[in-house]
C-alpha positions as CSV (number, residue, x, y, z in Angstrom):
1,X,0.0,0.0,0.0
2,X,1.4,3.4,-1.0
3,X,1.9,6.3,1.5
4,X,-1.0,8.2,-0.1
5,X,-3.3,5.2,0.2
6,X,-2.3,4.8,3.9
7,X,-3.0,8.5,4.5
8,X,-6.4,8.2,2.8
9,X,-7.3,5.1,4.8
10,X,-6.2,6.8,8.0
11,X,-8.2,9.9,7.2
12,X,-11.3,7.7,6.4
13,X,-10.9,5.9,9.7
14,X,-10.6,9.2,11.6
15,X,-13.8,10.4,9.9
16,X,-15.6,7.2,10.9
17,X,-14.3,7.5,14.5
18,X,-15.4,11.2,14.7
19,X,-18.9,10.2,13.4
20,X,-19.1,7.4,15.9
21,X,-18.1,9.8,18.7
22,X,-20.6,12.3,17.5
23,X,-23.4,9.7,17.4
24,X,-22.4,8.6,21.0
25,X,-22.8,12.1,22.2
26,X,-26.3,12.6,20.8
27,X,-29.0,12.8,23.4
28,X,-31.6,11.7,20.9
29,X,-31.0,9.6,17.8
30,X,-33.9,8.3,15.6
31,X,-33.2,5.9,12.7
32,X,-35.7,4.4,10.3
33,X,-38.7,5.2,12.5
34,X,-42.0,3.9,11.3
35,X,-45.3,4.1,13.2
36,X,-48.6,2.5,12.1
37,X,-51.9,2.7,14.1
38,X,-54.3,-0.2,14.0
39,X,-57.9,0.9,13.7
40,X,-61.3,-0.8,13.2
41,X,-61.2,0.2,9.6
42,X,-57.6,-0.9,8.9
43,X,-54.0,0.2,9.5
44,X,-53.2,3.9,9.3
45,X,-49.5,4.7,8.7
46,X,-48.5,7.8,10.7
47,X,-44.7,8.2,10.1
48,X,-42.4,6.5,7.7
49,X,-38.6,6.0,7.8
50,X,-37.8,9.0,10.0
51,X,-34.2,9.8,10.8
52,X,-33.1,12.7,13.1
53,X,-30.8,13.5,16.0
54,X,-30.3,16.1,18.7
55,X,-26.9,17.0,20.2
56,X,-26.4,18.3,23.8
57,X,-27.3,22.0,24.0
58,X,-28.9,22.0,20.6
59,X,-32.5,22.7,19.6
60,X,-34.0,20.8,16.7
61,X,-37.4,22.2,15.6
62,X,-39.8,19.6,14.1
63,X,-42.4,21.6,12.0
64,X,-45.3,20.8,9.7
65,X,-49.1,21.0,9.5
66,X,-51.5,19.1,11.7
67,X,-51.4,15.4,10.8
68,X,-47.9,15.6,9.5
69,X,-46.7,13.2,12.2
70,X,-44.5,15.5,14.2
71,X,-46.2,14.8,17.6
72,X,-46.2,11.1,16.8
73,X,-42.4,11.3,16.6
74,X,-42.2,13.2,19.8
75,X,-44.4,10.7,21.7
76,X,-42.5,7.7,20.2
77,X,-39.2,9.1,21.5
78,X,-40.4,8.6,25.1
79,X,-42.4,5.4,24.4
80,X,-45.7,7.2,25.0
81,X,-47.6,6.0,22.0
82,X,-51.0,4.3,22.6
83,X,-51.3,0.5,22.6
84,X,-52.6,0.3,19.0
85,X,-49.3,1.7,17.6
86,X,-46.8,-0.6,15.9
87,X,-43.3,0.9,16.0
88,X,-40.3,-0.1,13.9
89,X,-36.8,1.3,13.6
90,X,-34.5,2.5,16.3
91,X,-34.8,5.3,18.9
92,X,-32.0,6.0,21.3
93,X,-32.4,8.4,24.2
94,X,-29.3,9.1,26.3
95,X,-27.9,5.7,25.3
96,X,-31.1,3.8,26.1
97,X,-32.9,2.0,23.3
98,X,-36.6,3.0,23.5
99,X,-38.3,0.7,20.9
100,X,-39.0,-2.7,22.6
101,X,-38.0,-1.6,26.1
102,X,-40.2,-2.5,29.0
103,X,-42.4,0.0,30.7
104,X,-40.5,-0.1,34.0
105,X,-37.2,0.9,32.3
106,X,-39.0,3.6,30.3
107,X,-40.5,5.0,33.5
108,X,-37.0,5.4,34.9
109,X,-36.0,7.1,31.7
110,X,-38.9,9.6,31.7
111,X,-38.4,12.6,34.0
112,X,-34.7,11.7,34.6
113,X,-32.9,11.3,31.3
114,X,-35.6,12.9,29.2
115,X,-38.7,14.9,29.9
116,X,-41.6,16.3,28.0
117,X,-43.5,19.7,28.1
118,X,-47.0,19.4,26.6
119,X,-49.0,22.1,24.8
120,X,-51.8,22.4,27.4
121,X,-50.6,22.6,31.0
122,X,-54.1,22.2,32.3
123,X,-54.1,18.6,31.2
124,X,-50.6,17.9,32.4
125,X,-51.2,19.1,36.0
126,X,-53.4,17.5,38.7
127,X,-56.1,20.1,39.5
128,X,-56.5,18.7,43.0
129,X,-52.8,18.8,44.1
130,X,-50.8,21.9,45.0
131,X,-48.1,22.7,42.4
132,X,-45.2,22.4,44.8
133,X,-46.3,18.9,45.8
134,X,-46.5,17.9,42.1
135,X,-43.0,19.1,41.4
136,X,-41.7,17.4,44.6
137,X,-43.3,14.1,43.6
138,X,-41.4,14.2,40.3
139,X,-38.1,14.8,42.2
140,X,-38.7,11.9,44.7
141,X,-39.7,9.5,41.9
142,X,-36.1,9.6,40.7
143,X,-33.9,10.7,43.6
144,X,-33.7,9.6,47.3
145,X,-34.7,12.9,48.9
146,X,-36.9,13.4,52.0
147,X,-40.3,15.2,51.6
148,X,-38.8,18.4,53.2
149,X,-35.8,18.3,50.9
150,X,-38.0,17.8,47.8
151,X,-40.3,20.6,48.9
152,X,-37.4,23.0,49.3
153,X,-36.1,22.0,45.8
154,X,-39.5,22.5,44.3
155,X,-39.6,26.1,45.6
156,X,-36.1,26.7,44.1
157,X,-37.3,25.3,40.7
158,X,-40.3,27.7,40.8
159,X,-37.9,30.5,41.4
160,X,-35.7,29.3,38.6
161,X,-38.5,29.3,36.1
162,X,-39.5,32.8,37.1
163,X,-42.6,32.3,39.2
164,X,-43.0,35.3,41.6
165,X,-43.2,34.6,45.3
166,X,-42.3,30.9,44.8
167,X,-42.7,30.0,48.5
168,X,-46.3,31.2,48.4
169,X,-47.1,29.9,44.9
170,X,-45.8,26.4,45.8
171,X,-49.0,26.0,47.9
172,X,-51.3,27.1,45.1
173,X,-53.5,24.9,43.0
174,X,-53.1,25.0,39.2
175,X,-56.4,26.9,38.7
176,X,-55.1,29.7,40.9
177,X,-52.3,30.4,38.4
178,X,-52.3,32.1,35.0
179,X,-51.8,30.2,31.8
180,X,-48.2,31.3,31.5
181,X,-47.5,30.5,35.2
182,X,-49.0,27.0,34.7
183,X,-46.7,26.4,31.7
184,X,-43.7,27.5,33.9
185,X,-44.8,24.9,36.5
186,X,-44.8,22.2,33.8
187,X,-41.3,23.3,32.7
188,X,-40.2,23.2,36.3
189,X,-41.4,19.6,36.6
190,X,-39.7,18.7,33.3
191,X,-36.3,20.0,34.4
192,X,-36.5,18.9,38.0
193,X,-34.0,16.1,37.5
194,X,-31.7,17.9,35.0
195,X,-32.6,15.8,32.0
196,X,-30.3,15.4,29.0
197,X,-33.3,15.8,26.6
198,X,-36.3,18.0,26.7
199,X,-39.2,17.4,24.3
200,X,-41.4,20.5,24.0
201,X,-44.6,19.9,22.1
202,X,-46.2,23.2,21.1
203,X,-45.1,24.8,24.5
204,X,-46.1,28.3,23.7
205,X,-49.1,27.9,21.3
206,X,-51.8,29.2,23.7
207,X,-49.6,31.9,25.3
208,X,-49.6,35.6,24.6
209,X,-46.5,37.1,22.9
210,X,-44.8,38.5,26.0
211,X,-45.2,35.2,28.0
212,X,-44.1,33.3,24.9
213,X,-40.9,35.3,24.8
214,X,-40.2,34.7,28.5
215,X,-40.8,30.9,28.1
216,X,-38.4,30.8,25.1
217,X,-35.8,32.7,27.0
218,X,-36.2,30.2,29.9
219,X,-35.8,27.2,27.5
220,X,-32.9,28.9,25.7
221,X,-31.1,29.4,29.1
222,X,-31.5,25.7,30.0
223,X,-29.9,24.6,26.7
224,X,-27.0,27.0,27.2
225,X,-26.4,26.6,30.9
226,X,-27.0,22.8,31.3
227,X,-26.3,21.4,27.9
228,X,-29.9,20.2,27.6
229,X,-30.9,19.1,24.1
230,X,-34.3,20.2,23.0
231,X,-36.7,18.7,20.4
232,X,-39.2,21.5,19.7
233,X,-42.5,20.5,18.0
234,X,-44.3,23.6,16.7
235,X,-46.1,25.2,13.8
236,X,-45.0,28.7,14.8
237,X,-42.2,29.7,12.4
238,X,-41.4,32.8,14.5
239,X,-40.7,30.6,17.5
240,X,-38.5,28.4,15.2
241,X,-36.5,31.4,14.0
242,X,-36.1,32.7,17.6
243,X,-35.1,29.4,19.2
244,X,-34.0,26.6,16.9
245,X,-30.5,25.7,15.7
246,X,-31.8,23.2,13.1
247,X,-35.1,22.5,11.4
248,X,-36.8,19.3,10.1
249,X,-39.9,19.8,8.0
250,X,-42.5,17.0,8.0
251,X,-45.2,16.3,5.4
252,X,-47.5,13.2,5.5
253,X,-45.3,11.3,7.9
254,X,-42.0,12.0,6.1
255,X,-39.2,14.5,6.6
256,X,-39.0,16.5,3.3
257,X,-36.4,19.0,4.3
258,X,-33.8,19.5,7.0
259,X,-30.9,21.8,7.7
260,X,-29.7,24.8,9.7
261,X,-32.5,27.2,10.7
262,X,-31.2,30.0,8.4
263,X,-31.0,27.7,5.4
264,X,-34.5,26.3,5.9
265,X,-36.3,29.5,6.8
266,X,-34.5,31.9,4.5
267,X,-33.6,29.6,1.5
268,X,-36.1,26.7,1.6
269,X,-35.6,24.2,-1.1
270,X,-38.8,22.1,-0.9
271,X,-42.0,23.5,-2.4
272,X,-44.0,22.5,0.8
273,X,-41.6,24.5,3.1
274,X,-42.0,27.5,0.8
275,X,-45.8,27.2,1.0
276,X,-45.7,26.8,4.7
277,X,-43.6,30.0,5.1
278,X,-45.8,31.9,2.7
279,X,-48.8,31.3,5.0
280,X,-47.1,32.8,8.1
281,X,-48.8,36.1,9.1
282,X,-46.2,38.8,9.5
283,X,-46.4,42.2,11.1
284,X,-46.2,44.8,8.3
285,X,-43.7,47.6,8.6
286,X,-45.9,50.1,6.7
287,X,-49.4,50.5,5.5
288,X,-52.5,52.7,5.5
289,X,-55.5,52.5,7.7
290,X,-58.8,51.2,6.3
291,X,-61.6,53.7,6.0
292,X,-63.7,54.0,9.0
293,X,-67.1,52.2,9.0
294,X,-70.2,54.2,9.3
295,X,-73.5,53.5,11.2
296,X,-74.6,53.0,14.7
297,X,-72.6,50.6,16.8
298,X,-73.6,46.9,16.6
299,X,-72.3,46.4,20.2
300,X,-71.0,49.0,22.6
301,X,-69.4,48.7,26.1
302,X,-69.4,52.0,27.9
303,X,-67.5,52.4,31.2
304,X,-67.9,48.7,31.9
305,X,-66.4,47.3,35.1
306,X,-66.4,43.7,36.2
307,X,-65.1,42.4,39.6
308,X,-64.8,38.7,40.4
309,X,-65.1,37.6,44.0
310,X,-65.4,39.6,47.2
311,X,-63.1,41.0,49.9
312,X,-59.3,41.3,49.6
313,X,-59.0,38.4,47.2
314,X,-61.4,39.9,44.6
315,X,-60.1,40.5,41.1
316,X,-60.9,43.6,39.1
317,X,-61.2,42.0,35.7
318,X,-62.5,45.1,33.8
319,X,-62.1,48.7,35.0
320,X,-64.0,51.4,33.0
321,X,-63.7,49.7,29.6
322,X,-65.3,51.5,26.6
323,X,-65.2,50.1,23.1
324,X,-67.6,49.5,20.2
325,X,-67.9,47.6,16.9
326,X,-69.7,49.0,13.9
327,X,-71.6,47.2,11.0
328,X,-69.3,45.2,8.7
329,X,-66.2,46.1,10.8
330,X,-63.7,43.9,12.6
331,X,-62.2,45.1,15.8
332,X,-59.2,43.3,17.2
333,X,-59.0,43.0,21.0
334,X,-55.4,42.3,22.1
335,X,-53.4,42.1,25.2
336,X,-51.6,39.7,27.5
337,X,-53.2,36.8,29.5
338,X,-55.2,38.4,32.3
339,X,-55.6,41.7,30.5
340,X,-59.4,41.3,30.4
341,X,-59.9,40.8,26.7
342,X,-61.8,37.5,26.9
343,X,-63.9,39.0,29.8
344,X,-64.8,41.9,27.7
345,X,-65.9,39.6,24.9
346,X,-68.1,37.6,27.3
347,X,-69.7,40.8,28.5
348,X,-70.5,41.6,24.9
349,X,-72.1,38.2,24.6
350,X,-74.2,38.7,27.7
351,X,-72.5,35.9,29.5
352,X,-71.0,38.1,32.2
353,X,-73.1,41.0,33.7
354,X,-71.1,44.1,34.4
355,X,-70.9,45.5,37.9
356,X,-70.9,49.0,36.5
357,X,-71.4,50.6,33.1
358,X,-73.7,49.6,30.2
359,X,-73.7,47.1,27.3
360,X,-75.7,48.1,24.2
361,X,-76.4,45.4,21.7
362,X,-78.1,46.4,18.4
363,X,-79.1,49.7,20.0
364,X,-80.8,48.0,23.0
365,X,-79.5,48.1,26.6
366,X,-78.7,44.4,27.3
367,X,-78.8,44.9,31.0
368,X,-82.4,46.0,31.0
369,X,-83.6,43.3,28.6
370,X,-85.1,40.1,30.0
371,X,-86.8,36.8,28.9
372,X,-87.9,36.2,25.4
373,X,-86.8,39.6,24.2
374,X,-83.3,39.0,25.5
375,X,-83.0,35.6,23.8
376,X,-84.2,37.1,20.5
377,X,-81.5,39.9,20.9
378,X,-78.7,37.3,21.6
379,X,-79.8,35.1,18.7
380,X,-78.2,37.9,16.5
381,X,-74.8,37.1,17.9
382,X,-72.6,34.2,16.8
383,X,-69.5,33.0,18.7
384,X,-66.5,31.0,17.8
385,X,-64.2,29.8,20.6
386,X,-60.6,28.8,20.7
387,X,-61.2,25.1,21.2
388,X,-63.9,23.6,18.9
389,X,-63.5,20.2,20.7
390,X,-64.9,21.7,23.9
391,X,-67.6,23.8,22.1
392,X,-69.0,21.0,19.9
393,X,-70.9,18.1,21.5
394,X,-69.0,14.9,20.7
395,X,-72.3,12.9,20.9
396,X,-73.8,14.8,18.0
397,X,-73.0,14.6,14.3
398,X,-71.7,17.7,12.5
399,X,-75.1,18.4,11.0
400,X,-76.8,18.1,14.5
401,X,-74.1,20.5,16.0
402,X,-74.8,23.1,13.3
403,X,-78.6,22.7,13.5
404,X,-78.8,23.1,17.3
405,X,-79.1,26.9,17.3
406,X,-82.0,26.6,14.8
407,X,-83.8,24.1,17.0
408,X,-83.4,26.6,20.0
409,X,-84.3,29.9,18.2
410,X,-86.3,28.8,15.1
411,X,-88.7,26.3,16.7
412,X,-91.3,26.7,13.9
413,X,-88.8,25.7,11.3
414,X,-89.4,22.4,9.5
415,X,-86.9,19.5,9.6
416,X,-86.4,19.9,5.8
417,X,-85.8,23.6,6.1
418,X,-83.2,22.9,8.9
419,X,-81.4,20.4,6.8
420,X,-81.3,22.8,3.8
421,X,-80.0,25.6,6.0
422,X,-77.3,23.4,7.5
423,X,-76.2,22.2,4.0
424,X,-76.1,25.9,2.9
425,X,-73.8,27.1,5.8
426,X,-71.5,24.0,5.5
427,X,-71.0,25.0,1.9
428,X,-70.3,28.6,2.9
429,X,-67.5,27.5,5.2
430,X,-66.0,25.2,2.4
431,X,-66.8,21.9,4.0
432,X,-68.0,19.0,1.8
433,X,-71.5,17.8,2.5
434,X,-70.4,14.2,3.2
435,X,-68.8,15.4,6.5
436,X,-72.3,16.3,7.8
437,X,-72.9,12.7,9.1
438,X,-69.5,12.5,10.9
439,X,-68.8,13.3,14.5
440,X,-66.6,16.3,15.4
441,X,-63.7,14.1,16.7
442,X,-63.5,12.4,13.2
443,X,-62.5,15.8,11.7
444,X,-59.2,17.7,11.6
445,X,-58.6,20.7,13.8
446,X,-59.3,23.1,10.9
447,X,-62.4,21.3,9.8
448,X,-63.8,21.3,13.4
449,X,-63.2,25.1,13.6
450,X,-65.1,25.6,10.4
451,X,-67.9,23.5,11.8
452,X,-67.9,25.9,14.8
453,X,-68.0,28.8,12.4
454,X,-70.9,27.3,10.5
455,X,-72.8,26.8,13.7
456,X,-72.1,30.5,14.7
457,X,-73.4,31.7,11.3
458,X,-76.5,29.5,10.9
459,X,-78.8,32.1,12.4
460,X,-77.4,34.8,10.1
461,X,-76.0,36.9,13.0
462,X,-75.2,40.6,12.9
463,X,-72.3,40.2,15.2
464,X,-69.6,37.5,15.3
465,X,-67.5,37.2,18.5
466,X,-64.3,35.2,17.8
467,X,-62.2,34.4,20.9
468,X,-58.8,33.1,19.8
469,X,-60.4,31.1,16.9
470,X,-57.1,30.2,15.2
471,X,-54.4,30.1,17.9
472,X,-54.3,26.3,18.1
473,X,-54.2,25.8,14.3
474,X,-51.1,25.4,12.1
475,X,-50.3,28.4,9.8
476,X,-51.8,27.1,6.6
477,X,-55.1,26.0,8.2
478,X,-55.2,29.3,10.2
479,X,-54.9,31.2,6.9
480,X,-57.8,29.2,5.4
481,X,-60.1,29.8,8.4
482,X,-59.3,33.5,8.4
483,X,-59.9,33.7,4.7
484,X,-63.3,32.0,5.1
485,X,-64.3,34.4,7.9
486,X,-63.2,37.5,5.9
487,X,-65.0,36.3,2.7
488,X,-68.2,35.6,4.6
489,X,-68.0,39.0,6.3
490,X,-67.8,40.7,2.9
491,X,-70.7,38.6,1.7
492,X,-73.0,38.7,4.8
493,X,-71.9,42.0,6.3
494,X,-71.7,41.0,10.0
495,X,-69.6,42.9,12.5
496,X,-66.8,41.0,14.2
497,X,-65.1,41.3,17.6
498,X,-61.9,39.4,17.2
499,X,-60.0,38.4,20.4
500,X,-56.4,37.4,19.8
501,X,-52.8,37.5,21.1
502,X,-51.4,37.2,17.6
503,X,-50.7,40.8,16.6
504,X,-49.8,39.9,13.0
505,X,-53.2,38.2,12.5
506,X,-55.0,41.2,14.0
507,X,-53.0,43.6,11.8
508,X,-54.0,41.6,8.7
509,X,-57.6,41.0,9.7
510,X,-59.0,43.9,11.8
511,X,-59.7,47.5,10.8
512,X,-59.5,48.8,14.4
513,X,-57.6,47.5,17.4
514,X,-58.2,47.8,21.2
515,X,-55.1,47.2,23.3
516,X,-56.0,46.0,26.9
517,X,-53.8,45.8,30.0
518,X,-54.8,44.8,33.5
519,X,-58.5,45.3,32.8
520,X,-58.2,48.7,31.2
521,X,-58.0,50.0,27.6
522,X,-54.4,51.0,27.1
523,X,-55.0,52.5,23.7
524,X,-57.3,52.0,20.7
525,X,-57.5,53.3,17.1
526,X,-57.2,52.3,13.5
527,X,-55.1,49.1,13.2
528,X,-52.2,50.2,11.1
529,X,-51.5,53.5,12.9
530,X,-51.9,51.9,16.3
531,X,-49.5,49.0,15.6
532,X,-47.0,51.0,13.5
533,X,-47.0,54.1,15.7
534,X,-48.1,53.1,19.1
535,X,-48.5,55.8,21.8
536,X,-48.1,53.4,24.7
537,X,-44.9,51.8,25.9
538,X,-46.9,48.7,26.7
539,X,-48.1,48.4,23.1
540,X,-44.5,48.9,21.9
541,X,-43.4,46.0,24.2
542,X,-46.1,43.8,22.9
543,X,-45.0,44.4,19.3
544,X,-41.4,43.9,20.1
545,X,-42.1,40.5,21.6
546,X,-43.6,39.2,18.4
547,X,-41.1,36.7,16.9
548,X,-40.6,37.0,13.1
549,X,-39.8,33.9,10.9
550,X,-36.3,35.2,10.2
551,X,-33.4,33.9,12.5
552,X,-31.0,36.7,11.5
553,X,-33.6,39.4,12.6
554,X,-34.4,37.5,15.8
555,X,-30.7,37.2,16.7
556,X,-30.3,40.9,16.2
557,X,-33.3,41.7,18.3
558,X,-32.1,39.5,21.1
559,X,-28.7,41.2,21.0
560,X,-30.3,44.6,21.2
561,X,-32.5,43.5,24.2
562,X,-29.3,42.3,26.0
563,X,-27.6,45.6,25.3
564,X,-30.6,47.6,26.5
565,X,-30.9,45.4,29.6
566,X,-27.3,46.1,30.6
567,X,-27.3,49.8,29.7
């Protein structure tokens, strides 16, 4: 063998050795993963031949639309798939092979070597157990500490994740905390035993932009300070740009594109990735205000105050709120969790009576209207909530869900006329008629939200109240739902009160915006001028917290924040 050949062979061996060392360091390695679910109607393949890895201190974002298989991969990594799942391939977490491993060994792995943060903290926390005790239980499951030692460590973990007054909050129940605080508790539980791998499945989807930014800062600090590898499952491309090192894009159970975050978000090669990014709502940097709508207000809140509870523990939910919505107009109601925006929407719906002030609906004082006249007045209001699963009766078919308001408010209507009206509104929201016989749980998230929209429009309302109607949807489905609402508003002329924490969506969808803070109106006005030239420091902070799907811009913004914080 010549000297050159020996050198080449040595170089090749060194490369193999380096690759082996790199693979050994990985906190997560997935090779050839396939998952098929057995159902009554046959096998349903969910993911096929997936390969990915996560290094210590690295964040890999797994993105794609609902049904792409990204959450299936995340659950498979910890052996959390249901019993009807057949899994093939290899998954290694911290050196432990997951596929085929017994439940006892997987239980030792979970919470110690690897942990998971789920999208909805309300379902991850025991509502009947104090949060400090829940964290302490996770600690004692994996380490031989006394109850007192685990309790003290739980308080420190609450402090570490930014919970104010952690000693006092440790004795709180989950319902006594805000959504952002509950998510911090879930993160405290996930990091309690310093795991090598953290799997975060849509950890910020339901949070407002400022809390979202704080949660991302917290997770970023964990990766930097403790070398924790993070698998981030999300549909929010702004979060990906702000947080991820690498991106893997999934479509119909396969990874269609992967690479460094700058390459995938700024120079996407796959047509699907390009479509996904094109659907992302972005805050515009310039624009003109839409012309103001004329006519008497459809709904008006004037000096409205709402107080929950009595005595020193009472909460002032609304304090002197004045706002209105005019015919054919969309007004965006924005603010952080706890700002009062959803309470204001529920006051407009007649669901919460104000302690002070007046609510006028279609020119009538709602507070002075009773009985049949009040029901007739409220039949002119449609509502779309954030979670269609909770707002649609699972025991009913789609057609029955949509027809229910007709049965309540149009009792003289014949069955044939009801069926015709249901078919009409399902067509309006772009749902095929064959879905009418299915149950809500047989539909995708976007289809369920359009069923909820059809139900809200079946009585031809003059006002639509939409409370976070798209926050749980992926970007392409979100765009479709918003396009349907905008198209129907142009066609039917209803007014819309649109509650959202997504400022980019509000800027695109609303003609006016009301910014709320701590139960008060911070500022309001035409959308473009309010969001481009805000008068309030609070509004400016809200806008600054919105992540944009550009990792270069996000790095520059973070650097500027650090500079301002140390100045």
